C-alpha atoms as one frame of an Amber mdcrd trajectory, in Angstrom:
protein
   5.902  50.302  45.536   2.839  48.047  45.251   2.606  48.849  41.556   6.218
  47.976  41.131   5.794  44.583  42.837   2.685  43.847  40.833   4.397  44.618
  37.529   7.491  42.567  38.396   5.438  39.527  39.413   3.246  39.885  36.358
   6.265  40.081  34.090   7.905  37.028  35.620   4.672  35.060  35.444   4.162
  35.881  31.802   7.702  35.016  30.952   8.112  31.760  32.893   4.885  30.429
  34.356   2.483  30.870  31.469   4.687  29.078  28.872   4.975  26.001  31.115
   1.252  25.870  31.572   0.708  26.163  27.856   3.066  23.247  27.136   1.280
  21.094  29.606  -2.036  21.500  27.885  -0.683  21.169  24.336  -1.882  18.181
  22.169  -0.217  14.962  23.344   0.982  16.580  26.310  -0.753  13.920  28.452
   0.454  10.749  26.512   2.669   8.311  28.309   6.351   8.720  27.420   5.764
  11.861  25.426   7.825  14.809  26.634   6.420  17.964  25.113   9.182  20.127
  26.437  11.792  17.838  24.965   9.851  17.742  21.757   9.805  21.543  21.504
  13.491  21.804  22.331  14.552  19.208  19.672  12.180  20.675  17.117  13.766
  24.102  17.424  17.251  22.647  17.411  16.856  20.331  14.409  14.280  22.169
  12.344  16.865  22.966   9.656  17.552  19.254   9.095  14.610  17.653   7.327
  16.562  14.480   6.432  18.808  12.327   8.503  21.504  12.264   5.850  22.047
  15.904   6.362  22.235  15.725  10.145  25.746  15.943  11.538  26.972  12.870
  13.197  26.995  14.460  16.611  23.275  15.251  16.343  22.007  12.059  14.849
  21.022  10.588  18.204  18.922  13.642  18.998  17.415  13.493  15.518  16.421
   9.868  16.179  14.915  10.883  19.520  12.890  13.546  17.782  11.555  11.064
  15.283  10.504   8.836  18.142   8.622  11.650  19.813   6.881  12.474  16.592
   5.799   8.876  16.314   4.404   8.923  19.816   2.565  12.093  19.062   1.168
  10.616  15.868   0.030   7.438  17.612  -1.992   9.375  20.150  -3.434  11.927
  17.778  -7.001  10.924  18.558  -6.578  11.680  22.257  -4.702  14.999  21.711
  -7.335  16.410  19.395  -9.979  16.257  22.036  -7.961  16.937  25.190  -5.147
  19.616  24.381  -4.065  22.633  22.362  -2.710  22.575  18.960   1.094  22.697
  19.218   1.346  25.557  16.716  -1.131  27.628  18.654   0.576  26.745  21.895
   3.904  27.905  20.545   2.410  31.225  19.468   0.842  31.771  22.855   4.088
  30.984  24.582   5.912  33.580  22.504   3.214  36.179  23.205   3.352  35.481
  26.905   7.071  35.944  27.031   6.849  39.221  25.100   4.223  40.489  27.530
   6.409  39.409  30.413   9.299  41.443  29.061   6.995  44.452  28.603   5.742
  44.133  32.156   9.283  44.016  33.453  10.148  47.123  31.407   7.050  48.884
  32.763   8.135  47.935  36.247  11.506  49.604  35.675   9.925  52.659  34.056
   7.390  53.048  36.836  10.198  53.253  39.379  12.203  55.853  37.387   9.671
  58.125  35.662   7.065  60.433  37.212   4.871  63.333  36.115   4.231  66.590
  37.990   0.919  68.246  37.177   0.550  71.945  36.469   0.286  74.191  39.553
   2.308  71.757  41.656   5.925  71.029  42.427   7.626  67.722  43.203   9.204
  67.448  46.645  11.526  64.476  47.238  12.387  62.703  50.456  15.068  60.046
  50.059  14.381  56.860  52.031  17.092  54.305  51.107  20.663  53.952  49.989
  21.819  57.323  51.456  23.830  58.589  54.411  22.236  59.789  57.585  21.912
  63.550  58.284  23.642  65.307  61.156  21.798  66.097  64.364  19.558  69.154
  63.960  19.822  69.056  60.177  16.481  69.406  58.375  17.418  69.517  54.710
  19.625  66.708  53.379  22.807  67.380  51.480  23.833  65.326  48.454  23.841
  61.500  49.048  21.958  61.885  52.341  18.595  60.465  53.277  15.934  63.006
  54.122  14.178  65.996  52.495  15.976  66.984  49.338  16.741  70.559  48.250
  15.762  70.087  44.627  12.260  70.734  43.352  10.608  69.128  40.320   8.637
  71.509  38.139   5.448  70.457  36.335   6.095  67.924  33.556   7.503  64.404
  32.974  10.708  63.494  34.778  12.906  60.343  34.599  15.383  59.311  37.263
  16.464  55.668  37.505  14.750  53.781  40.295  13.829  57.013  42.099  10.541
  55.581  43.213  12.363  52.760  44.883  14.759  54.957  46.878  12.764  58.183
  47.264   9.314  59.245  48.377   7.822  61.857  46.082   5.231  64.403  47.218
   3.369  66.716  44.898   2.539  69.966  46.697   0.511  72.830  45.208   2.127
  76.203  44.523   1.488  78.924  47.091  -1.069  81.534  46.018  -1.054  84.752
  48.053  -4.456  86.469  47.678  -4.859  90.185  47.080  -4.478  92.278  50.217
  -2.163  89.786  51.918   1.541  89.000  52.084   3.619  85.844  52.244   5.732
  85.444  55.375   8.286  82.705  55.978   9.899  80.710  58.750  13.104  78.917
  57.802  13.274  75.352  59.173  16.971  75.044  58.402  19.983  77.322  58.220
  22.688  78.615  60.488  21.778  79.635  64.027  20.945  83.318  64.707  22.242
  85.173  67.781  20.498  84.194  70.997  19.305  87.767  71.709  17.761  88.089
  68.262  14.195  87.012  67.524  14.236  87.492  63.765  16.812  86.144  61.358
  19.003  88.669  59.607  17.326  90.602  56.825  18.062  89.478  53.280  20.386
  92.214  52.108  19.658  92.624  48.414  23.164  94.025  47.936  24.623  90.650
  48.927  22.003  88.016  48.076  19.411  87.398  45.389  16.054  87.650  47.106
  14.291  85.568  44.444  16.855  82.773  44.550  16.767  82.755  48.330  13.095
  81.826  48.102  13.040  79.462  45.114  16.461  77.772  45.286  17.073  75.918
  48.544  20.543  74.868  47.431  21.488  78.563  46.971  20.027  79.559  50.339
  21.773  76.689  52.169  25.085  76.882  50.346  28.037  76.150  52.625  31.462
  77.760  52.759  34.807  75.972  52.831  34.354  75.256  56.527  30.967  73.640
  56.021  28.958  76.532  57.496  25.790  77.812  55.840  26.548  81.269  54.453
  23.219  82.960  53.691  20.124  81.682  55.469  19.515  81.865  59.195  17.055
  79.578  60.910  13.883  81.071  62.342  11.325  83.796  61.465  12.320  85.801
  58.437  11.952  89.568  58.116  11.167  89.364  54.427   7.625  89.398  53.082
   6.322  88.920  49.544   3.351  90.689  47.926   0.297  88.924  46.432   1.132
  86.393  43.729   1.933  82.722  43.089   5.144  81.278  44.498   6.922  77.930
  44.138   9.532  77.101  46.759  10.719  74.202  48.857   8.059  73.750  51.475
  10.300  71.387  53.440  12.680  74.330  53.969  10.141  77.114  54.589   6.970
  77.146  56.631   4.760  79.864  55.244   1.788  82.036  56.178  -0.479  84.017
  53.849  -2.913  85.492  56.373  -0.928  88.670  57.140  -2.459  91.782  55.607
  -0.754  93.952  53.019   0.044  97.445  54.303  -2.059  99.977  52.408  -1.282
 103.669  52.995  -4.177 105.773  51.769  -3.868 109.198  50.087  -3.191 111.892
  52.647  -1.653 109.443  55.135   1.846 108.680  56.367   2.920 105.268  57.606
   4.926 105.339  60.843   7.224 102.293  60.884   8.402 100.562  64.052  11.154
  98.037  63.348  11.302  95.017  65.649  14.616  93.774  64.289  18.098  95.103
  63.635  20.782  96.768  65.708  20.427  99.549  68.262  21.106 103.073  66.983
  23.580 105.359  68.749  22.196 108.943  68.630  25.719 110.343  68.969  26.161
 109.517  65.287  23.877 112.486  64.515  26.567 114.846  65.824  29.626 113.024
  64.453  30.955 114.799  61.314  32.354 111.488  60.078  28.989 109.734  60.350
  26.716 109.299  57.301  23.851 110.564  59.486  25.527 113.889  60.359  24.015
 115.827  57.455  20.547 114.238  57.563  19.114 116.763  60.025  20.014 120.430
  60.668  20.814 121.974  64.002  18.094 124.665  63.911  14.574 124.927  62.567
  15.567 128.247  60.989  19.067 129.134  59.841  18.402 132.868  60.445  16.311
 134.928  62.835  13.951 135.997  60.064  10.604 134.259  59.599   9.568 132.260
  56.566   8.191 134.304  53.657   4.825 132.514  53.643   4.363 133.160  57.366
   5.474 136.784  57.023   2.956 137.410  54.257   0.130 135.673  56.161   0.947
 137.505  59.406   1.615 140.810  57.555   5.113 141.141  58.976   7.427 143.775
  57.488  11.249 143.878  57.417  13.122 145.678  60.142  13.995 149.183  59.025
  10.867 149.689  56.928   8.434 152.222  58.382   5.015 151.269  57.140   2.381
 153.973  56.889  -1.144 154.153  55.564   0.113 155.973  52.474   3.099 153.683
  51.992   2.332 150.037  52.920   4.892 147.323  52.362   4.561 145.671  48.961
   5.291 141.940  49.318   6.071 141.766  45.595   9.377 143.403  46.527  10.448
 140.121  48.131  10.600 138.535  44.659  12.050 141.528  42.813  15.851 141.115
  42.314  16.229 144.880  42.019  14.453 145.557  45.303  16.256 146.232  48.557
  14.031 143.629  50.223  14.681 140.855  47.700  14.700 137.492  49.518  14.659
 139.254  52.859  12.575 136.505  54.440  13.659 132.874  54.462  12.148 130.760
  51.694  12.099 127.458  53.593  12.243 126.178  57.129  13.456 122.912  58.613
  10.923 120.493  60.033  13.148 118.447  62.370  16.427 119.081  64.141  19.089
 116.775  65.539  17.890 117.451  69.081  14.277 116.637  68.210  15.329 113.328
  66.597  17.462 112.467  69.604  14.732 113.317  72.118  12.126 111.243  70.234
  14.616 108.356  69.821  13.984 108.078  66.109  16.230 105.685  64.162  17.242
 105.149  60.524  15.798 102.201  58.551  17.069  98.785  59.647  17.545  99.711
  63.319  15.274  98.714  66.197  12.834 101.494  66.993  10.582 104.021  65.248
  12.042 104.976  61.883  12.486 108.667  61.041  11.339 107.937  57.473   7.590
 107.558  56.932   5.811 105.590  54.232   3.898 107.569  51.643   0.776 106.651
  49.714   0.919 103.102  48.303   0.887  99.408  49.158   3.816  97.790  50.946
   4.726  94.171  51.670   6.082  94.087  55.202   6.098  91.282  57.686   3.721
  92.659  60.336   5.620  90.832  63.034   8.894  92.467  61.936   7.628  95.923
  60.929   4.606  97.462  62.614   3.064 100.311  60.602   0.775 102.932  62.137
  -1.062 105.225  59.697  -1.274 108.911  60.603  -3.338 111.387  58.601  -1.438
 114.254  56.975  -4.598 116.074  55.961  -5.288 119.502  57.418  -7.089 118.986
  60.709  -9.622 121.550  61.897 -10.157 122.127  65.620 -12.992 124.444  66.612
 -13.158 126.228  69.954 -16.508 127.836  70.688 -19.313 128.066  73.218 -19.173
 127.123  76.863 -19.956 130.590  78.291 -22.997 132.671  79.208 -23.578 136.399
  78.781 -26.136 138.272  80.925 -26.621 141.616  82.576 -24.150 140.728  85.306
 -21.339 140.059  82.868 -19.754 137.114  81.058 -18.577 133.823  82.570 -18.329
 130.082  81.982 -21.656 128.307  81.785 -22.554 126.088  84.749 -21.948 122.399
  84.034 -20.142 123.433  80.883 -20.089 120.842  78.106 -18.090 120.809  74.911
 -20.424 121.664  72.023 -20.908 119.102  69.296 -18.371 119.516  66.527 -15.963
 121.464  68.732 -12.604 120.356  70.078 -13.161 122.399  73.225 -14.939 125.475
  74.531 -13.907 129.032  73.688 -10.787 130.493  75.315 -11.255 132.988  78.124
  -8.674 135.775  78.458  -8.076 138.894  80.580  -7.220 142.091  78.705  -4.609
 144.645  79.684  -7.257 146.820  81.336  -8.626 143.885  83.338 -11.737 142.964
  81.359 -12.656 139.347  80.696 -13.496 138.154  77.203 -14.170 134.858  75.448
 -12.544 134.224  72.050 -14.014 131.714  69.636 -11.582 130.551  66.976 -10.589
 127.736  64.657  -7.092 126.216  64.426  -6.022 124.488  61.215  -2.948 122.276
  61.618  -1.289 119.385  59.844   1.841 117.262  59.906   4.221 116.498  57.041
   5.872 113.146  56.206   9.058 114.460  57.818   7.260 115.552  60.980   4.886
 112.596  61.256   7.242 110.119  63.068   8.248 112.779  65.610   4.662 113.892
  66.226   3.481 110.284  66.579   6.196 109.338  69.083   5.915 112.582  71.055
   2.145 112.990  71.171   0.357 110.027  69.572  -2.627 110.214  67.239  -4.555
 113.354  66.333  -6.763 113.112  69.402  -3.654 113.267  71.611  -2.077 115.985
  69.454  -5.166 118.148  69.873  -5.449 117.498  73.585  -1.752 117.780  74.486
  -0.421 120.328  72.010  -2.894 122.318  69.910  -5.410 123.229  72.611  -3.019
 124.289  75.412  -0.646 126.129  73.049  -3.401 128.040  71.261  -4.991 129.060
  74.577  -1.601 130.241  75.861  -0.979 132.388  72.784  -4.490 133.865  72.926
  -4.172 134.816  76.590  -0.670 136.282  76.199  -1.786 138.499  73.319  -4.913
 139.606  75.200  -2.818 140.775  78.169  -0.936 143.152  75.867  -4.038 144.908
  74.498  -6.903 146.962  75.861 -10.158 145.037  75.637 -11.943 147.315  73.190
  -8.776 147.707  71.133  -8.398 143.921  70.951 -12.031 143.746  69.911 -11.468
 146.384  67.249  -8.128 145.100  65.883  -9.463 141.629  65.234  -7.556 141.072
  61.961  -4.251 142.235  63.430  -4.689 139.995  66.479  -5.529 137.060  64.223
  -2.308 137.555  62.196  -0.197 137.930  65.340  -1.680 134.775  66.839  -0.975
 132.815  63.647   2.679 133.894  63.545   3.234 132.927  67.185   1.372 129.638
  66.832   3.386 128.699  63.743   6.749 128.791  65.514   5.445 127.339  68.756
   3.840 124.343  67.024   6.754 123.843  64.613   8.985 122.948  67.545   6.426
 120.253  68.435   6.489 118.621  64.991   3.233 120.225  63.798   2.642 122.783
  61.046   0.074 125.521  61.650  -1.895 126.195  58.482  -4.062 129.047  59.729
  -5.844 130.614  62.701  -9.336 132.033  62.130 -11.107 134.102  64.754 -14.783
 133.599  65.309 -16.803 135.764  67.666 -15.078 137.775  70.413 -17.513 138.132
  73.330 -16.917 140.825  75.940 -18.849 142.245  78.906 -22.198 143.726  77.721
 -21.535 146.908  79.682 -18.271 147.392  77.866 -19.998 146.489  74.646 -22.533
 149.246  75.269 -19.651 151.676  75.640 -18.246 150.371  72.428 -21.654 150.798
  70.790 -21.822 154.440  71.848 -18.278 154.908  70.614 -19.131 153.355  67.286
 -22.271 155.471  66.969 -20.236 158.558  67.741 -17.723 157.557  65.118 -20.487
 156.957  62.629 -22.070 160.343  63.428 -18.686 161.933  63.030 -18.305 160.311
  59.674 -21.806 161.432  58.701 -21.013 165.038  59.682 -17.781 164.891  57.783
 -19.621 163.537  54.763 -22.232 166.294  55.048 -19.494 168.916  55.385 -17.791
 167.560  52.316 -21.102 167.688  50.479 -21.608 171.382  51.443 -18.089 172.196
  50.370 -18.681 170.482  47.090 -21.895 172.490  46.573 -20.067 175.730  47.382
 -17.306 174.841  44.962 -19.925 174.114  42.334 -21.597 177.517  42.859 -18.225
 179.251  42.798 -17.300 177.543  39.571 -20.664 178.529  38.083 -20.187 182.178
  39.094 -16.683 182.155  37.708 -18.009 180.804  34.436 -20.553 183.657  34.249
 -17.858 186.301  34.852 -15.255 184.647  32.693 -14.828 187.647  30.296 -14.385
 190.122  33.142 -12.079 187.728  34.934  -9.900 187.445  31.847  -9.640 191.233
  31.590  -8.883 191.493  35.305  -6.323 188.757  35.036  -4.646 190.573  32.118
  -4.659 193.842  34.101  -3.212 191.984  37.048  -0.520 190.535  34.902   0.233
 194.035  33.418   0.508 195.485  36.923   2.727 192.677  38.049   4.916 193.194
  34.978   5.129 196.970  35.661   5.900 196.281  39.306   8.645 193.864  38.380
  10.066 196.443  35.925  10.162 199.115  38.615  11.680 196.688  41.071  14.437
 195.901  38.603  15.055 199.608  37.868  15.148 200.390  41.571  17.593 197.563
  42.147  19.760 198.979  39.310  19.643 202.516  40.739  20.406 201.205  44.187
  23.391 199.283  42.903  24.590 202.333  40.945  24.181 204.603  43.968  25.995
 202.124  46.176  28.901 201.881  43.771  28.962 205.706  43.283  28.846 206.231
  47.037  31.708 203.822  47.544  33.777 205.644  44.879  33.025 209.080  46.320
  33.786 207.765  49.745  37.244 206.730  48.625  37.693 210.076  46.755  36.576
 212.127  49.754  38.965 210.260  52.021  41.819 210.969  49.625  40.961 214.725
  49.345  40.430 215.014  53.067  43.871 213.626  53.681  45.379 216.243  51.260
  43.489 219.519  52.071  42.133 218.693  55.434  38.621 217.828  56.497  37.461
 221.438  56.945  38.612 222.625  53.576  37.107 219.553  51.972  33.770 220.365
  53.558  33.925 223.948  52.269  34.715 222.710  48.785  31.742 220.399  48.808
  29.595 223.255  50.045  30.610 225.328  47.025  29.578 222.459  44.743  26.208
 222.298  46.366  25.751 226.067  46.076  26.623 225.938  42.423  24.147 223.097
  41.796  21.489 225.206  43.540  22.278 228.203  41.282  23.473 230.458  44.075
  26.124 232.805  42.584  26.089 235.804  44.858  27.347 234.777  48.233  29.199
 238.100  48.963  27.272 241.162  50.233  27.157 243.941  47.694  28.360 246.580
  50.134  31.476 244.567  50.642  32.025 244.307  46.897  31.528 248.081  46.346
  33.484 249.026  49.347  36.519 247.230  48.192  39.164 249.161  46.389  41.806
 248.358  43.854  41.772 246.650  40.568  41.717 243.154  41.910  38.226 241.478
  41.724  39.051 239.155  44.602  38.804 241.966  46.978  35.277 241.283  48.115
  36.169 237.774  49.116  38.790 238.914  51.530  36.098 239.862  53.907  34.417
 236.466  53.860  35.270 233.102  55.385  36.129 231.698  51.946  39.089 233.937
  51.399  41.352 231.766  53.501  41.147 228.738  51.195  40.036 230.134  47.806
  43.177 232.230  47.596  45.240 229.131  48.215  46.838 228.073  44.894  46.427
 224.419  45.695  42.699 224.922  46.348  42.253 226.892  43.176  43.766 223.979
  41.263  41.312 221.560  42.946  38.418 223.909  42.174  39.345 223.961  38.529
  39.510 220.139  38.485  36.091 220.095  40.154  34.636 222.486  37.551  34.352
 225.462  39.944  35.211 228.982  38.725  35.982 231.689  41.246  33.941 234.312
  39.411  30.825 232.114  39.884  30.771 233.055  43.504  31.294 236.900  43.015
  28.344 239.292  42.636  27.799 240.917  39.287  29.094 244.416  39.010  26.245
 247.062  39.076  25.676 249.053  35.851  25.386 252.772  36.106  22.242 252.973
  34.026  20.527 249.905  35.372  18.270 251.882  37.603  18.633 249.342  40.239
  19.165 250.149  43.806  22.862 249.495  44.411  22.133 248.819  48.024  19.799
 245.916  47.204  21.072 242.374  47.606  20.694 239.870  44.772  18.521 236.917
  45.722  18.322 234.013  43.356  14.935 233.319  41.890  13.123 230.311  43.132
  13.715 227.529  40.762  10.710 225.448  39.793  11.672 221.854  39.213  10.875
 220.558  35.786   8.544 217.546  35.940  10.033 214.273  34.753   8.691 212.926
  31.506   5.897 210.371  31.870   6.907 206.685  31.900   5.692 204.715  28.883
   2.971 202.099  29.654   4.123 198.501  29.334   2.911 196.495  26.358   0.202
 194.118  27.605   0.819 191.719  24.742   4.256 190.863  26.166   3.104 190.253
  29.714   3.325 186.601  30.748
């Protein structure tokens, strides 16, 4: 404003004051009766009339007056030369002064309408005059109102008529947010937020342009048809902006750049606690019509079978498979589509359930409370007052349990004034075995938490120190002691690997329900009573001696086998001959066996046929007669022909040769015509059973009885020897 006043006064002085001063000090300007101003006025008016004859009649009086003034000026020329300016020079100076005056007045106008904003700044305007007053509580002026204006002026030259007269301009630097920090805002104007709400509503990017909300105050404070501000609420804003340079209306927003940028390191999860938003109703987790119904399952496992990775680590086998030392379970079958056990174990497990989320009071993003989603590795721009982030390591944590006990001749027990060894989470776990012996188990537990489990674990337990103290240590001790009670002390000591696998499987499911994943369980030293250890030592020595004896026995057997093989090699030719003879004998034996079987079958069939024949004959001639007939056949086969005493033959009379038989027991059936017919069919001739008639000149004693000569059986022909070349 001072510049404006100076330029206006300077312009007016140059245009009006300076010319008058110049006329006063022009030549003749001090002579009596000489009016320099009148002289200049008439000179300009009548300069085109050099002669009076050409002057119009109406101007002749003024022409005469001009001539009089010239005369006065000429009469006092000596005085004017020494005391004033030359009129021509004075006229030139007057013209120059008036031109400068006009320029100054133009500069005055320009200086009130034009302004320049330097780079890295923005022009903020506050109207002072010629506007309406703002409403009570209003911070930012609307159009045609006095007060802070919504518009910003970017770097460069701007022209707005008389703006410097009506408005106060302020050039504020752009906001630079350094690396590692965020920009947070507090809105000085906007609609009122609910009374129970500390933060203004979050800028929903689906409804508003986040960039325009920051840079364009008119957009943020736009009013609806009822005159209410639609978008921006007054008060602390949830939004935060990452490092960078920002230009916005600093009359509308108060800012802060000291808040730190959230930096989640590799292997960490960021647990978010929202301090703004609505309250979450956990019943939505169980409502089928809710968008949150399918976010979490009902169970950690959909079936009663363990996860494949746990089954392999714990060496679990499917139900129905009987594992033996000769036939262990092949875990490659789990991935073989043609195997019965393909995909027997569950591939994946769930990390959180609806009940776990409800019990921990976890909420979805945008609701007040701890969010069930965790931040992963990266940098995030959050307002620390609106969103508190707690980093939790997801790396595998190792907790060692060792020491804290003493072993002497009296036994094993906790050390007096026991202290946790350096590098250990706690001392070793003491347990009582099934047979009542006390032992100390040193082990290492490897656990971790996943991004899905991290919010639950953090809310339920806290940091890793609390997780170890409240969950890992008591649960691992409980599992160790329960397993020890189911095993004999020395057996537990011996089956170390099996106990380690069993402990891991039990720990995995027990810790999973607490939001923690068990990576592995590794046993260290298992310390038992020295007396029992001595027994174990003797047992081991006995086992080793047993193994040594078995090895020695195997060695002797191997030596014997070697000697036997050597002897066999020396007698190989004889053995081959003996083997061939053995094979020949076996062949001959098999031949005889087959012949005997054939004869037996033939005899059986013949016997069965004769049996049927004998039954038929017996039914016809009677059993007694049948027996006599068979007796005759036998006698004939034996060669007996004389079965009648000679005296009976000679004593018989008549011409009939059957006479001698009448005195024997055969006469009753041999004289029967039916029997004679059967005898003929059987090949029996009656004369075969009569004695030969004695010759007169034989010289034999007629009283002697004919006795058949003893028949010598003819030996059977020798059996041919089997061909050895065909024996196999």
